[in-house]
C-alpha positions in Angstrom: -33.0 17.9 -7.6 -31.9 21.5 -7.9 -28.5 22.0 -9.4 -26.4 25.1 -9.3 -25.2 25.8 -12.8 -21.8 27.3 -13.5 -22.1 30.2 -16.0 -21.3 29.2 -19.6 -19.4 31.1 -22.2 -20.9 33.6 -24.6 -21.4 31.0 -27.4 -23.5 28.8 -25.3 -25.4 31.7 -23.8 -26.5 32.9 -27.3 -28.1 29.6 -28.2 -30.1 27.9 -25.5 -30.7 24.9 -27.7 -27.0 24.4 -28.2 -26.4 25.0 -24.6 -28.6 22.0 -23.7 -27.0 19.6 -26.1 -24.7 18.1 -23.5 -25.4 18.3 -19.8 -23.1 16.9 -17.2 -22.4 17.5 -13.5 -20.1 17.1 -10.5 -21.5 15.4 -7.4 -19.6 15.9 -4.2 -19.4 17.9 -0.9 -18.2 21.4 -0.7 -17.5 21.8 -4.4 -18.8 25.4 -5.0 -15.3 26.6 -5.9 -14.5 23.8 -8.3 -12.5 24.7 -11.5 -13.9 21.8 -13.4 -17.1 23.3 -14.7 -15.2 26.3 -16.3 -12.7 24.0 -18.0 -15.5 21.7 -19.5 -17.8 24.5 -20.6 -15.1 26.6 -22.2 -13.8 23.6 -24.1 -17.3 22.7 -25.2 -17.9 26.2 -26.5 -14.5 26.2 -28.3 -15.5 23.0 -30.0 -19.0 24.2 -30.9 -20.7 21.9 -28.4 -23.4 23.3 -26.2 -22.2 22.3 -22.8 -23.8 22.7 -19.4 -22.0 21.6 -16.3 -24.0 21.6 -13.0 -22.7 21.4 -9.5 -24.5 18.8 -7.4 -23.2 19.8 -4.0 -24.6 17.8 -1.1 -23.3 20.5 1.3 -25.4 23.1 -0.5 -28.8 22.6 -2.2 -28.8 18.9 -3.3 -30.8 16.6 -1.2 -31.1 12.8 -1.2 -28.7 9.8 -1.3 -26.0 9.3 -3.9 -28.2 6.7 -5.5 -31.1 9.2 -5.7 -28.8 11.9 -7.2 -27.4 9.6 -9.9 -30.8 8.3 -10.8 -32.3 11.8 -11.1 -29.4 13.0 -13.2 -29.8 10.0 -15.5 -33.6 10.6 -15.8 -32.9 14.3 -16.5 -30.9 13.4 -19.6 -27.4 14.1 -18.2 -24.6 12.6 -20.4 -22.8 11.7 -17.2 -21.4 12.8 -13.9 -18.0 13.5 -12.4 -17.8 12.2 -8.8 -15.6 13.5 -6.0 -15.2 13.3 -2.3 -16.7 11.5 -0.5 -18.5 9.4 -3.1 -15.8 7.8 -5.4 -16.1 4.4 -3.7 -19.8 4.5 -2.9 -20.6 5.1 -6.6 -19.2 1.6 -7.5 -22.4 -0.1 -6.3 -24.5 2.0 -8.6 -22.9 1.1 -11.9 -23.4 -1.6 -14.6 -19.8 -1.7 -16.0 -16.4 -0.5 -14.8 -13.4 0.4 -16.9 -10.2 -1.5 -16.2 -8.8 1.6 -14.4 -11.8 2.0 -12.2 -11.8 -1.7 -11.3 -8.1 -1.7 -10.4 -8.3 1.5 -8.3 -11.6 0.6 -6.7 -13.0 4.1 -7.2 -14.9 6.0 -9.8 -14.6 9.7 -10.6 -16.6 9.6 -13.9 -19.9 8.0 -14.7 -21.2 7.9 -18.3 -24.9 7.2 -19.1 -25.3 5.4 -22.4 -27.8 3.0 -23.9 -29.6 2.7 -20.6 -26.5 1.6 -18.7 -24.1 3.3 -16.4 -20.4 3.1 -17.1 -17.8 3.9 -14.4 -14.3 5.3 -15.1 -11.4 6.6 -13.1 -9.9 9.5 -15.0 -7.6 10.3 -12.1 -5.5 7.2 -13.0 -4.9 8.4 -16.6 -4.7 12.1 -15.5 -1.7 11.4 -13.2 0.0 9.1 -15.6 -0.2 11.6 -18.5 0.9 14.4 -16.3 4.0 12.5 -15.2 4.8 11.4 -18.8 4.6 14.9 -20.1 5.7 16.9 -17.1 8.7 14.8 -16.0 9.8 12.9 -19.0 12.7 10.4 -18.4 12.6 10.4 -14.7 13.8 7.2 -13.0 11.0 5.0 -11.8 13.1 2.5 -9.8 11.7 3.2 -6.4 8.9 5.7 -5.7 7.7 6.9 -2.3 4.0 7.6 -2.3 2.6 9.5 0.6 -1.1 9.0 1.0 -3.3 5.8 0.5 -6.7 7.5 0.0 -8.8 7.7 -3.1 -6.3 9.9 -5.0 -3.4 7.8 -3.6 -5.0 4.7 -5.0 -5.2 6.2 -8.5 -1.6 7.4 -8.3 -0.3 4.0 -7.0 -1.9 2.0 -9.8 -0.7 4.6 -12.4 2.9 4.3 -11.1 2.7 0.6 -11.5 1.3 0.9 -15.0 4.1 3.3 -15.9 6.7 0.7 -14.9 7.7 1.7 -11.4 9.7 -1.2 -10.0 9.1 -0.5 -6.3 6.3 1.6 -4.8 6.7 2.4 -1.1 3.3 3.6 0.3 3.1 5.6 3.5 0.0 6.7 5.3 -0.9 7.6 8.8 -3.4 4.8 8.5 -1.1 1.9 8.3 -3.9 -0.5 7.4 -4.9 1.6 4.4 -1.3 1.6 3.1 -1.0 -2.1 3.5 -4.3 -2.7 1.7 -3.4 -0.5 -1.2 -0.1 -2.2 -1.6 -1.8 -5.6 -1.8 -4.3 -4.3 -4.3 -1.5 -2.8 -6.5 0.4 -6.1 -6.4 -2.7 -8.2 -7.2 -3.6 -6.0 -10.2 0.0 -5.8 -11.5 0.7 -9.5 -11.0 3.9 -8.9 -9.2 5.2 -7.6 -5.9 5.9 -4.0 -6.8 4.3 -2.2 -3.8 4.8 -2.4 -0.1 3.6 -0.3 2.8 6.3 1.7 4.6 7.0 0.0 7.9 10.0 2.1 8.6 10.3 5.9 8.9 9.9 8.2 6.0 13.6 9.0 6.4 14.5 5.5 5.5 12.0 5.3 2.6 13.2 8.6 1.2 16.8 7.4 1.3 15.9 4.6 -1.1 13.5 6.5 -3.3 14.2 8.0 -6.7 10.9 9.9 -6.7 8.4 11.2 -4.1 4.7 11.8 -4.7 2.4 13.6 -2.3 -1.2 12.3 -2.7 -2.5 13.8 0.6 -4.3 17.1 1.0 -1.4 18.5 3.0 -0.1 21.5 1.2 -3.5 22.9 0.2 -4.3 26.5 1.0 -6.8 25.2 3.7 -4.3 22.6 5.0 -0.8 24.2 4.8 2.4 22.4 5.5 4.4 19.6 4.0 3.9 15.8 4.3 7.7 15.3 4.3 10.5 17.0 6.2 12.4 19.1 3.7 15.7 17.9 5.1 15.0 14.4 3.6 15.0 15.8 0.1 18.1 15.4 -2.1 18.8 16.9 -5.6 18.6 13.4 -7.1 14.9 13.1 -6.2 12.0 14.1 -8.4 9.0 15.3 -6.5 5.4 15.4 -7.6 2.3 16.8 -5.8 -1.4 16.2 -6.6 -2.3 19.5 -4.9 -2.9 22.3 -7.3 -4.1 25.1 -5.1 -1.6 26.6 -4.6 0.4 25.3 -7.5 3.6 25.7 -5.5 3.1 23.8 -2.3 5.5 23.9 0.6 6.8 20.5 -0.5 7.4 21.6 -4.1 9.0 24.9 -3.0 11.5 23.0 -0.8 12.1 20.5 -3.5 12.9 23.2 -6.1 15.2 24.9 -3.6 17.0 21.6 -3.1 17.5 21.2 -6.9 14.9 18.5 -7.5 12.8 18.2 -10.6 9.2 19.0 -9.6 5.7 18.4 -10.9 2.6 20.3 -9.6 -0.9 19.0 -9.4 -2.0 21.2 -12.4 -1.4 18.5 -15.0 -3.4 15.8 -13.2 -6.3 18.2 -12.8 -6.3 19.1 -16.5 -5.7 15.7 -17.9 -8.4 14.0 -15.8 -10.8 16.8 -16.9 -9.8 16.2 -20.5 -10.4 12.5 -20.2 -13.8 13.0 -18.6 -14.8 15.5 -21.4 -13.9 12.9 -24.0 -15.9 10.2 -22.2 -18.9 12.5 -22.0 -18.9 13.8 -25.6 -17.0 11.2 -27.6 -14.8 14.1 -28.9 -11.1 14.7 -28.1 -10.5 18.0 -26.3 -7.5 20.2 -26.5 -5.6 19.8 -23.2 -3.5 22.9 -23.9 -6.7 25.0 -24.3 -8.0 23.5 -21.1 -4.8 24.4 -19.4 -5.1 28.0 -20.6 -8.6 28.1 -19.1 -7.4 26.6 -15.8 -4.6 29.2 -15.6 -6.9 32.1 -16.5 -8.8 31.4 -13.3 -5.8 32.5 -11.3 -6.3 32.0 -7.6 -10.0 31.3 -7.9 -11.3 27.8 -7.1 -9.9 25.0 -5.0 -11.3 21.8 -6.3 
């Protein structure tokens, strides 16, 4: 397995032994522009930890199945792996233990190798919840319209239920996916909080206090908005998991309408911070990781 290594900071470069003390990676497709390695490595250097973060890109130079990649990383002494598209669900079968969040969501974005076992976690769940808690404190969680029932949508749906949302209306172009996710959320929560949207988004938005976009619509490579701007009202709060660009078309329209808004920056940072803690056993500084994230400007998309 040949990994493309993201350049580390000066502290790690000056001490090769320190640099090798913690090695992790990200496995996925088309991840060469990921911001995650820089956030992890800069935080490791700031904390005096030698930190190496490899990109295991199956669209680039990494060969073999996901099972092969995970096994090789474990054999090579990695502390763990982050997992992204399209492997978050496939990784479940390769693990010994799942965290409560990973089991609830049915997807893994962080694998920790420890004591000869593989532990699966879903840091997206905590990342969104923490971003909402800090970025939009005090918002009403009576009824939330969630657009998107994919992997990220699953993490967001379960996080909303955990935060106390009374009703979660899930919309997806794949109606079956929305229905399945609603059933999973209800089963995990032990109450009927979630339902797939059978009616139009116009009707759902009318009842919603908040709206969350968990689809890729709005990304630089997939411009547009998942919701007609005319459906937005000043009483709505609006969150987007997209962070490149930080101001998506949806958030721009929401701000112009007078809504409170939340970009995808917080979710990206807090999930990275949670993964860093899982890999190292040390608590990172999310504010410092945010500064690293913002210092990258327009570079990076994942």
